[in-house]
C-alpha positions as CSV (number, residue, x, y, z in Angstrom):
1,M,117.8,59.8,114.5
2,D,115.7,63.0,115.0
3,T,112.1,62.2,114.4
4,R,110.7,65.6,115.3
5,L,108.7,67.3,112.5
6,Q,110.4,70.3,110.9
7,I,108.8,73.7,111.5
8,I,108.1,76.1,108.6
9,G,107.5,79.7,109.5
10,V,105.2,81.8,107.3
11,I,105.4,85.5,107.6
12,G,103.4,88.2,105.8
13,S,100.8,90.9,106.1
14,G,98.9,91.3,109.3
15,E,96.1,93.0,107.4
16,K,95.7,91.4,103.9
17,T,95.2,87.6,103.6
18,Y,96.7,87.1,100.1
19,L,94.5,84.0,99.9
20,E,95.8,83.1,96.5
21,L,99.3,82.6,98.1
22,S,98.6,81.8,101.8
23,S,95.9,79.1,101.3
24,P,97.9,76.8,98.9
25,I,101.0,77.3,101.0
26,G,99.3,76.4,104.3
27,K,97.7,73.4,102.7
28,W,101.0,72.2,101.2
29,I,102.8,72.6,104.6
30,A,100.2,70.5,106.4
31,E,100.0,67.8,103.7
32,N,103.7,67.3,103.7
33,G,104.1,66.7,107.5
34,Y,105.5,70.0,108.9
35,H,104.5,72.2,111.8
36,L,103.6,75.8,111.0
37,V,104.7,78.8,113.1
38,N,103.7,82.4,112.7
39,G,102.8,85.5,114.7
40,A,99.2,84.3,115.5
41,G,97.6,87.5,114.2
42,A,95.3,88.5,111.3
43,G,95.9,88.6,107.6
44,V,98.4,86.1,106.1
45,M,98.9,84.6,109.6
46,T,95.2,83.7,109.9
47,A,94.8,82.6,106.3
48,V,97.8,80.2,106.2
49,A,96.9,78.7,109.6
50,K,93.3,78.2,108.5
51,A,94.3,76.4,105.3
52,F,96.8,74.3,107.4
53,I,94.3,73.1,110.0
54,E,91.6,72.2,107.3
55,V,93.9,69.4,106.0
56,P,92.5,66.1,107.3
57,N,94.9,63.7,109.1
58,R,97.8,66.0,109.1
59,K,100.7,65.4,111.4
60,G,101.8,68.9,112.2
61,K,100.3,71.6,114.5
62,T,100.0,75.4,114.2
63,L,102.2,77.3,116.6
64,G,101.5,81.0,117.3
65,I,104.1,83.3,118.9
66,I,101.8,85.9,120.6
67,P,102.8,89.4,121.6
68,S,101.9,91.1,124.8
69,N,100.0,94.4,125.2
70,D,102.8,96.1,127.1
71,F,106.2,95.6,128.7
72,Y,105.5,93.6,131.8
73,D,108.5,94.7,133.7
74,T,107.1,94.9,137.2
75,P,105.3,92.4,139.4
76,E,102.3,94.7,139.4
77,K,102.1,94.8,135.6
78,R,102.6,91.0,135.4
79,R,99.4,90.5,137.5
80,N,97.5,92.2,134.7
81,Y,99.1,90.4,131.7
82,S,97.1,90.3,128.5
83,N,97.5,89.7,124.8
84,P,96.4,92.3,122.2
85,Q,92.8,92.0,121.1
86,N,92.2,89.1,118.6
87,Y,95.4,87.2,119.5
88,P,95.8,84.4,118.9
89,N,93.7,83.9,115.8
90,L,91.2,81.0,115.9
91,Y,93.5,78.6,114.0
92,I,96.4,78.6,116.3
93,E,96.5,75.2,118.1
94,I,99.6,75.9,120.3
95,P,99.6,79.5,121.5
96,I,102.9,80.6,122.9
97,N,102.4,83.8,125.0
98,T,105.4,86.2,125.2
99,H,106.2,89.3,127.2
100,L,107.3,91.0,124.0
101,P,105.1,93.9,122.8
102,L,107.1,95.4,119.9
103,S,106.2,94.9,116.3
104,G,105.9,96.7,112.9
105,N,108.9,99.0,112.4
106,K,110.2,98.0,115.8
107,G,110.2,94.3,114.8
108,Q,113.9,93.9,114.9
109,E,114.3,95.2,118.4
110,T,114.8,92.8,121.2
111,G,111.4,93.5,122.6
112,S,109.7,91.9,119.6
113,R,108.4,88.4,119.2
114,N,109.6,88.4,115.6
115,H,112.9,86.9,116.9
116,I,111.1,83.9,118.3
117,V,109.1,83.3,115.2
118,V,112.3,83.3,113.1
119,L,114.4,81.3,115.5
120,T,111.6,78.7,116.0
121,A,111.4,77.9,112.3
122,N,113.7,75.6,110.5
123,L,112.9,77.6,107.3
124,V,110.9,80.7,106.7
125,L,108.7,81.6,103.8
126,A,107.9,85.3,103.4
127,L,104.8,86.6,101.6
128,P,103.9,90.2,100.9
129,G,103.6,92.4,103.9
130,S,104.8,95.7,105.4
131,A,107.2,96.8,108.2
132,G,106.7,93.8,110.5
133,T,107.3,91.3,107.7
134,E,110.3,93.3,106.5
135,S,111.8,93.2,110.0
136,E,111.3,89.4,110.1
137,I,112.9,89.0,106.7
138,Q,115.9,91.0,107.9
139,L,116.0,88.9,111.1
140,C,116.1,85.7,108.9
141,L,119.1,87.2,107.1
142,D,120.8,88.3,110.3
143,Y,120.3,84.8,111.9
144,K,121.2,83.0,108.6
145,K,117.9,81.3,108.6
146,P,116.9,79.7,105.3
147,L,114.5,82.1,103.6
148,I,112.2,81.9,100.6
149,I,110.5,85.1,99.6
150,L,107.3,84.7,97.6
151,D,107.0,88.1,95.9
152,P,104.6,88.2,93.0
153,I,104.0,91.9,93.3
154,G,107.6,93.1,93.7
155,C,107.3,94.5,97.3
156,W,110.6,92.9,98.4
157,A,112.8,94.1,95.6
158,K,115.3,95.4,98.1
159,F,116.2,91.8,99.1
160,R,117.1,90.7,95.5
161,T,120.8,90.9,96.4
162,S,120.5,89.1,99.7
163,T,121.0,85.4,100.3
164,A,117.2,84.8,100.2
165,I,115.6,82.7,97.4
166,I,113.1,85.0,95.7
167,V,110.3,83.4,93.7
168,K,107.2,84.9,92.0
169,S,104.7,82.0,92.2
170,V,103.3,79.5,94.6
171,E,104.5,76.7,92.4
172,E,108.1,78.1,92.5
173,A,107.8,78.5,96.3
174,I,106.6,74.9,96.7
175,N,109.5,73.6,94.5
176,E,111.9,75.4,96.8
177,L,110.3,74.0,99.9
178,K,110.6,70.5,98.5
179,K,114.4,71.1,98.3
180,N,114.7,71.6,102.0
């Protein structure tokens, strides 16, 4: 019997926190015995991780898949490896450094950490965001990863005909999480 905790990925804006969505989601994930994985940056990534770690006596941990500043494709460059400024955010307990610098509209390319975020999670929950989040949603669909899109503002209408489960409220998202 596999006793490892399941991992829920939460993706969303790297700028806006969407606290009304990310805080209750982060809290629910922690209270229900899961690990949390995200891209370790600002916005939704910080807000959901903060809400997660504030839950007392939780079993899970926050994992952050961290980009690099550049392609470290030579020994000389590797000696000067660094993460982008402000990575990981303060609420990531297990930072996982990568050599992958691409993000945003290049988030589906093989040089992006987005693949690792998606593949690490057993299930992904998408909140509002922009090009980077969109690339992660598309990767979930490509990899056939279970995906719930929490879209109260209609920013992900283009995915309505996909295999993703699309909901409009935190309550609906939690009900879908309970099914998995």
